[in-house]
N, C-alpha and C positions, 0 to 999 in steps of 0.2 A: 625335442620333437613333442607335439601335442598329441596325446592318445586320448580316446573317448570310448565310453561305455553307453549303450543304447539298450533300453529294456522294452519287451514287447507288452502289448495290452491284450484284452480279452479276445479270444479267437485262436490264441496260439496254445491254449491247454490241450493236454492229452492224457489219457489215463496210463499211469506207469511212469509219467515223467520224473526225473532224477532218482529214480530207484537204485540204481547202481551207485550214484552219489551217497544215498542213505546208508547203504550197506558198506560203504568203504570208510566214511569219515564220521567220527564222533560228533564233530562240530555240527554237521548236517542232522544228525538225530536229535541233537540238543535243541536246534532251531524248530524241527517238527514237533518236538515235545512242547516246547514254548507255545507254538501255535496252537496246539491241541488243548493245552491248559487254559489259555487266554480266551479261546472261543468258546470252551466248554462243550466241545463235540470233537470227534476225530477227523480234522480235515486230512490227516495222514490216510486214513482208512478210505476215505473218498478218493484220494489221488492214486492210491495204489490198487484199491479193490472195487471202487464203485463203477458206474457205468457212464458212457459217454452222455447220456442224458442228464445224469446227476451232476457231472461235471461242467455241462453247458449252463446250469442254473447261476445266474449272476452272483447269488449269495455265496456260491462255493467257488465259482471260476476265479472271482477277484481275489480271495485270500489265498487260494492255491497258487495262482500265478505269482502272486508277490512272494510267497514263501519259497517257491521253487527258484525264482529268478536271484533272490537275496542269497540263498543257499549257494548257487553257483559262484555268486560274486565273493562271498566269504571264503569259499575254497580257493578261488583265485588269489585273493588278497593275502590269505594267510599261508598257502603253500607255494605260490608263485612270485609272490612279492608284487603282485598287480596293483598298480597305482596310477589310475587314469586322472587327467586334469580337467576332464569336462564329461558332463553326464546329461541324458536326456532319456524320456521314456514316453511312449505313445499310449495317450489316455491313461488307463489304470498303471502303465509302466512308469508314469512320472512319480508315482509313490515310491517305486523300487528305486528310483534315481535319488529320491529325497532321504530314503533310509541310508543308502550307501553313502550319501553326503554328510551323514549324521544330523540331519535336521529333525528327524523323527526317532523315537526309541522304537525298536522292532515291534514290541508288544502293542504299543499304541497304534502303530501303522496297521497291523493285522486285524486289530479290532476295527479300526476305522474303515478299513475297505470291506470288511464283512458287512457293517453298517451300509456302506456305500451301495454295495451290491444289492443288499436286501431292499433297501429304499427304492432303488432304481427298478427293481423287479416288481415291487408292490405298485408303484406309480404306472409302470408298463401295462399292468392288469387294469388299472382304473382308466388310462387314456392310450388305448391300443394304437400301436404304429409300427413302423418297420424301417429298414435302411436298405439302400442299393448303391452298388457302385457305378458310376458314370464313366465310361471308357471313350479315350479320344476326343475329349471336349475340353476347350481352355476354361480357365475360371470364369471368364465373363459369360461364356456359353452356359456353364453350369448355373450360374446366378440367374440368367435369363430363363432357364428351364424352371428353375425353382419358382421364380416370380410368376410364370404363367401357370404353374400348377397350384398355386395358392389362391384361396377363395376365402369366403367367410367361414366355411366350414372345414376348410382343409389348410394345412400349413406343410410347407417343405422347404429345408434349409440345407445348405452345405454343412456337413457334419466333420468329415475328415478330408483335409487336403493332403493326400497321401503321397503323390509323386505327379509329375507333370503328365497329364493326360488321364490320371485316375484320382477321381474325387467321389467320395462316399456321401450320399444326401440321406436325409432323415425327415421322417414326417407322418402323417396320417395314412392309414392304408390307402384310402382313396386318392390321396394327394399323390403318393408314390406312384399308383397304377396310372394317373394322368399324366405324370412325368415320362413314365415309360412309353406311352403312346405318342407324346410330343417329341421325345428323344428319337423314337424309331422313324417318325416322319422327317427329321431333320438328319437321318442317317447315323445316329450315335448309339452305341450299344449300351444297354443296361443290365447289369446282373443283380438279381435279388440276393440279399444276403440273410443266412440262417440266424436271425437275431429274434429276440423276444420283444424288443420295444425300439421306440424312437430316440435313442441316446444321442447325446449332444444336440438336442433340440429344445424349443420352448415347451414341448410336451412333457419334459422332465423337471419342469419348475417346481412341483410339489416335493419331489425328492431333493432337489437343491435346497429349498427352504429348511426342510428337517435336517438334512446333511450339515447345513451350516451351523446349527446349534450344536452338533456333536463336535465338528471340527473346531469350534471357539474352545471347547473344554479341554482340548489337547495341546501340550506344550510343543511349540516349533522353534528351533533355534536357527541361528544363521548357517547355512550350509559350510562344511569344510571344503568341499569341492564345488566348483561352479555348475549350476543346473540350468538348463535351458527350458523354461516352461512352455506349455502347449498352447495356451491363450495368446500369449504376447509374443513368442519366439524369441524371448529375451531372457537374460539372467538377472537374478536380484538377491541381494544378501538380506533383505529385511523380511523377517518373520511374517509381519502383518500383510505384506504385499504377497507373500507366498500363499499365505492362507486364502487371500481373496482370489488369487488366480486359481486355486484349487476349487473354490466355490463356483467360480464362474465357468470352470471346465465342464461341469454336468450338463449345462445347457448351451454351451459355446462351441465352436469349432475348434478341432485340433489342427493347429497350424504346422504340420509336420514338414512340408516343403520348405516353409521359411525357417523352421527350426533346423533343418540340415543345412540350409544356405547360411545361417547364423554360424553354425559350427564350422563351415568351410572358411567362411570370412575370419574366423578367429584362428584359422591355420591348422585345424585338425588334420593330422596325416593317417591315423589309425582308428577305424571304426570296429567295435567288437559287439556283436549282438549277444547280450547275457540273458539267457531264458530258452525255454523250448521253441524249436522251429527257426525259420529263417525268413519270415515276413519282412523285418525291418531292412535285413541285409539286401534284399531285393529292391526295396525303396530306395535305399542308398545309392546302389547301382544305377538306378534310373534317374538319379536327382543330381548327383554330384559326379563331376568329371574326374574319374580315378586315374588320374596321371601324375606325373611328378612324384611318383613313390608312394603314393595314397593306397591304402588298402582297406578292405571290409572283410570280416571274418565272422563265423558263428562259434558257439561254444563245441559244437560237434567237430569242426574243423580244428580244434585244439586238443581233441581226443576226450572230451567229456561227454 
C-alpha cells in the first residue's frame, strides 16, 4: 500500500507549536538547537515565546515551519517506524518534503529557507502586493479574471491552485482590488489573505534571482523518497531539475490540485499531513475521492 506525507506551507504556523514534542524528545531538542546555531539567532524562542506578529514575518515563519514539520517527521520515523513512499509539500512545505527525502541536509535547508523568507519579505516591501482566494470559480474563470485585472501598471496571476473551486491569486494591490470588483460582478466570492506580499507572482522576481544564487551553492542529491514538486506536479530524481523547479516556484504557481491528482494516479491510499494545522488535509478531502479505503489524517489525529 502506498502511503504519503504532505507538508504545509506558510500560514499554518502558530506560537507554541511542537512545544510538547520539544519537551518529550531529545531528538527534537537537538533539531531545534541545530536550527538556532545555524541561523545565528533563537528561532526556538520565537516559536515558543514570540508574538503572532513575529511569527508571521516570512523570515521567521519559513524556517519555523520547516523545523517543526521536520521534527514531527523524525519523531514518526524514529519512534513509529513511519516510512512513506511518496512526499509532497505546499510551497515552503516542498522543502520539508525534500529534507525528509534526504535531498537536502537539514542545516542547509533551514539556512536556505531563512534566506528565502528574508528575500521574499524584502522584495515585498519594494514591490507591494497582496493575495486573495477566489471561491467557486473554475480555473478558466480565474484566469479570465486575472487577465481582465492586469494592465500596464497592474498584474494579477493565479498563485495557488489549492482545490477545485478555490484558487489563490497574487498581484499588485490595485490589481487585486480590480479583481475583487470584477469577481463580485460575476457572482464569485473573493477573500483577502493576511499576507505581506504578492508571493508566487512576477512581483517576486528580484527575490527569485537572488535566491537562485544561494540555491546554486547548496548541495542537492537525488531524493531517497519520491517527491512531487509544486511547479510541475511531477516527480524527478535529477538534482539540477529539482533546483530549477525550486527557483521557478518563487514566481510560479503552486499546482496543488495537479499534485494531489498525480499522487492519486500513483496509487496513494494514505495521506498524512505532517506539521501544524489541517489546511492540507482539507484540500485533500475536497480534491481526492476518498473511497476504496483511502484515508487522510493529521498529526493531531495520531496523538501528537
